[in-house]
C-alpha positions in Angstrom: 40.7 -55.0 -13.8 38.3 -55.9 -16.6 34.6 -56.7 -16.8 34.2 -60.2 -18.3 31.1 -61.8 -19.7 31.2 -65.7 -19.6 28.6 -67.5 -21.7 28.6 -71.3 -21.2 25.6 -73.7 -20.8 27.6 -76.0 -18.5 27.0 -74.6 -15.0 30.1 -76.3 -13.4 32.4 -74.9 -16.1 30.8 -71.5 -16.0 31.2 -71.3 -12.2 34.8 -72.4 -12.4 35.7 -69.7 -15.0 33.8 -67.1 -12.9 35.7 -68.1 -9.8 39.1 -68.1 -11.6 38.5 -64.7 -13.1 37.2 -63.2 -9.8 40.2 -64.5 -8.0 42.3 -62.5 -10.5 40.3 -59.4 -9.6 38.0 -59.2 -12.6 34.4 -58.3 -12.5 32.5 -61.2 -14.0 28.9 -61.6 -15.2 27.7 -64.9 -16.6 25.0 -66.3 -18.9 23.8 -69.9 -19.4 23.0 -69.5 -23.1 23.5 -67.2 -26.1 20.3 -65.4 -25.8 21.0 -64.4 -22.2 24.6 -63.6 -23.1 23.5 -61.2 -25.9 21.1 -59.5 -23.4 23.8 -59.1 -20.8 26.3 -57.8 -23.5 23.9 -55.0 -24.2 23.2 -54.2 -20.6 26.7 -54.6 -19.1 29.1 -53.6 -21.9 31.9 -56.0 -20.9 35.6 -55.6 -21.9 35.9 -59.2 -23.1 33.5 -62.2 -23.7 34.4 -65.8 -23.0 32.0 -67.8 -25.2 31.4 -71.6 -25.3 30.8 -73.0 -28.8 28.6 -76.0 -28.1 25.4 -74.7 -26.5 21.7 -75.4 -27.1 19.5 -72.8 -28.6 21.9 -70.6 -30.4 25.4 -72.0 -30.4 28.6 -70.0 -30.0 29.1 -69.4 -33.7 25.6 -67.8 -34.0 26.1 -65.9 -30.8 29.4 -64.6 -32.1 27.9 -63.6 -35.4 25.2 -61.6 -33.6 27.8 -60.0 -31.4 29.7 -58.8 -34.5 26.5 -57.5 -36.1 25.3 -55.7 -33.0 25.8 -51.9 -33.0 28.9 -51.0 -31.0 30.0 -54.5 -30.2 32.4 -55.2 -33.0 35.3 -54.0 -30.8 34.6 -56.3 -27.9 37.1 -59.2 -28.1 35.6 -62.7 -27.9 37.5 -65.8 -26.7 35.8 -69.0 -27.8 36.2 -72.2 -25.7 35.2 -75.7 -26.6 36.0 -79.3 -25.9 35.5 -80.1 -29.6 37.6 -79.2 -32.6 36.1 -76.2 -34.4 37.3 -73.7 -36.9 37.1 -70.4 -35.2 35.5 -67.6 -37.3 37.5 -64.6 -38.4 37.6 -62.0 -35.8 37.8 -64.3 -32.8 40.5 -63.0 -30.4 41.5 -66.5 -29.2 40.4 -70.1 -29.0 40.9 -72.2 -25.8 40.3 -75.9 -25.8 38.5 -77.5 -22.8 39.8 -78.8 -20.5 42.1 -75.8 -20.3 45.3 -75.2 -18.4 44.8 -72.6 -15.7 47.9 -70.5 -16.6 47.2 -70.7 -20.3 43.7 -69.5 -19.7 44.8 -66.6 -17.6 47.6 -65.7 -20.0 45.1 -65.7 -22.9 42.7 -63.4 -21.0 45.5 -61.0 -20.2 46.9 -61.0 -23.7 43.5 -60.3 -25.2 42.8 -57.5 -22.8 46.1 -55.8 -23.6 45.3 -55.5 -27.3 
């Protein structure tokens, strides 16, 4: 299974996503903001990142930009999630709207990992 980095400032949603992915057999690390997420990305080298857009500090768009600019991270697929309507930047593997359907979420994770 895959190593997944979940970056979301809302603890309840982050813990839900972690539980869902761990139930599917994935190894999951999580961060409560973009700064911590970028640090964990460097340390852990995940297979995929699930990234919330609306966060304090650096938002998901800025975090994504920094991921793409980081050496060796341009190949890590990023799935953005948000309750709002946003235009996803080029290079985002998928966008999932909160609240998400469990099966749609899992299918998106699996689809992105197969690419």
